[in-house]
C-alpha positions as CSV (number, residue, x, y, z in Angstrom):
1,X,112.7,68.1,116.6
2,X,111.8,71.7,117.1
3,X,111.5,74.2,114.3
4,X,114.4,76.5,113.9
5,X,114.1,79.9,115.5
6,X,115.3,83.4,114.9
7,X,115.8,85.7,117.9
8,X,114.2,89.1,117.9
9,X,115.0,91.2,120.9
10,X,114.4,89.0,123.9
11,X,112.0,86.5,122.2
12,X,112.7,83.3,120.3
13,X,110.5,83.4,117.3
14,X,109.7,80.3,115.1
15,X,111.1,80.7,111.6
16,X,107.6,79.9,110.2
17,X,106.3,83.2,111.6
18,X,108.6,85.1,109.1
19,X,107.1,85.3,105.7
20,X,109.4,83.8,103.0
21,X,109.0,86.6,100.5
22,X,107.8,90.2,100.2
23,X,105.7,91.3,103.1
24,X,102.3,92.9,103.0
25,X,101.6,96.2,104.8
26,X,99.4,94.9,107.7
27,X,97.4,97.5,109.6
28,X,95.3,95.5,112.1
29,X,95.1,92.2,114.0
30,X,91.7,90.5,114.3
31,X,91.2,87.9,117.0
32,X,88.7,85.1,116.5
33,X,87.5,82.0,118.3
34,X,86.5,78.8,116.4
35,X,83.3,78.5,118.4
36,X,83.9,74.7,118.6
37,X,86.1,72.6,120.8
38,X,87.9,70.5,118.2
39,X,89.9,71.8,115.4
40,X,93.1,73.0,113.8
41,X,94.4,74.5,110.6
42,X,93.9,71.4,108.5
43,X,90.3,70.9,109.7
44,X,89.4,74.6,109.2
45,X,91.1,74.7,105.8
46,X,88.9,71.8,104.7
47,X,85.8,73.5,106.2
48,X,86.6,76.8,104.4
49,X,87.2,75.0,101.1
50,X,83.8,73.2,101.5
51,X,82.3,76.7,101.7
52,X,83.8,77.5,98.3
53,X,86.8,79.5,99.6
54,X,90.2,78.9,98.1
55,X,91.9,78.0,101.4
56,X,92.0,78.6,105.2
57,X,90.7,82.1,105.8
58,X,92.9,82.8,108.9
59,X,96.6,83.5,109.0
60,X,97.2,81.7,112.3
61,X,95.4,79.1,114.4
62,X,96.3,78.6,118.1
63,X,95.4,75.0,119.2
64,X,93.6,73.9,122.3
65,X,94.9,70.3,122.5
66,X,92.3,68.8,120.2
67,X,93.8,68.6,116.7
68,X,97.1,70.2,117.7
69,X,98.8,70.8,121.0
70,X,97.4,73.3,123.6
71,X,99.0,76.6,122.7
72,X,100.6,75.4,119.5
73,X,100.6,78.1,116.8
74,X,99.9,76.8,113.3
75,X,100.8,79.1,110.4
76,X,98.3,79.2,107.6
77,X,99.0,79.2,103.9
78,X,97.7,82.8,103.6
79,X,100.5,84.0,105.9
80,X,103.2,82.3,104.0
81,X,101.9,83.9,100.8
82,X,101.2,87.2,102.5
83,X,97.7,86.9,101.1
84,X,94.7,88.9,102.3
85,X,92.5,87.1,104.8
86,X,89.0,85.6,104.5
87,X,88.0,86.0,108.2
88,X,86.3,89.4,108.7
89,X,84.0,90.6,106.0
90,X,83.0,94.3,106.3
91,X,81.5,96.6,103.7
92,X,84.9,98.0,102.7
93,X,86.7,94.7,103.3
94,X,89.4,96.5,105.3
95,X,90.0,93.8,107.9
96,X,90.4,91.1,105.3
97,X,92.7,93.2,103.1
98,X,94.8,94.6,105.9
99,X,94.0,92.6,109.0
100,X,96.0,89.6,110.3
101,X,93.5,86.9,111.3
102,X,94.3,84.8,114.4
103,X,91.8,82.1,115.5
104,X,92.0,80.4,118.8
105,X,90.4,76.9,118.9
106,X,87.5,76.9,121.5
107,X,84.2,78.4,122.2
108,X,84.9,81.4,124.4
109,X,81.2,82.2,125.0
110,X,81.4,79.1,127.3
111,X,84.9,79.3,128.8
112,X,88.0,81.4,128.5
113,X,91.0,80.4,126.4
114,X,93.6,78.2,128.1
115,X,96.7,79.8,129.7
116,X,98.8,78.1,127.0
117,X,96.7,79.6,124.3
118,X,96.9,83.1,125.9
119,X,100.7,82.8,126.3
120,X,101.1,81.9,122.6
121,X,98.7,84.7,121.6
122,X,100.7,87.2,123.6
123,X,104.0,86.0,122.0
124,X,102.4,86.2,118.5
125,X,101.0,89.6,119.2
126,X,104.3,90.9,120.4
127,X,106.0,89.6,117.2
128,X,103.4,91.0,114.9
129,X,103.2,94.4,116.6
130,X,106.9,94.8,116.6
131,X,107.4,93.6,113.0
132,X,104.6,95.7,111.5
133,X,104.7,98.7,113.8
134,X,101.2,98.0,115.2
135,X,99.8,99.4,118.5
136,X,97.4,98.0,121.0
137,X,94.6,100.1,119.4
138,X,95.0,98.1,116.2
139,X,94.1,94.8,118.0
140,X,90.4,93.9,117.5
141,X,88.0,91.2,118.4
142,X,86.0,90.1,115.4
143,X,82.8,91.3,117.0
144,X,84.2,94.8,117.4
145,X,84.4,95.2,113.6
146,X,81.8,92.8,112.4
147,X,78.3,91.7,113.5
148,X,79.2,88.6,115.5
149,X,79.7,87.4,119.1
150,X,83.2,86.3,118.1
151,X,85.7,85.9,119.8
152,X,83.3,85.2,122.7
153,X,82.6,87.2,125.8
154,X,85.2,85.2,127.8
155,X,88.1,86.3,125.5
156,X,90.0,88.8,127.6
157,X,90.4,91.5,124.9
158,X,90.8,94.5,127.1
159,X,93.4,92.7,129.2
160,X,95.3,91.7,126.0
161,X,95.2,95.3,124.7
162,X,96.3,96.7,128.1
163,X,99.2,94.2,128.1
164,X,100.0,95.0,124.5
165,X,100.1,98.7,125.4
166,X,102.6,98.1,128.1
167,X,104.8,96.2,125.6
168,X,104.6,99.1,123.1
169,X,105.9,101.5,125.8
170,X,108.8,99.1,126.6
171,X,109.8,99.0,122.9
172,X,109.5,102.8,122.6
173,X,111.9,103.2,125.5
174,X,114.4,100.8,124.1
175,X,114.6,102.2,120.5
């Protein structure tokens, strides 16, 4: 049985993507890769707890077919609580405080994300950008704001931002 959906514009959005309570003022989206080939929200939640964190550091995980289906978007507990992230430490902690953390399962130093993962990422980006009035310039790869190779050199960040920019122009014309 599929999760219930709400329709926003021309997209069917899973109800789990809508926070159940008051929403945080998000100002950025930070894209990550897991840097491993097997994982999902439950596995990463446990790994983060083993590091002494209180729960999964990301807001969303997009599966690759290992622990969850290829392209399946898992909603983390931080998103449901509208809680700051634990995915992108910087001196001012801006990207944890105000950045939505999305992690795609895979090592994108070695290969690109699957088409199913990219399709789900685009849908999620479209939803988040529309809901929180974010532009393409507010989408970052982890390595663009932190000292890391994440999300891997084969993550098509510039293509995603270009696509997101065209979507922003479509919304502006339809408002």
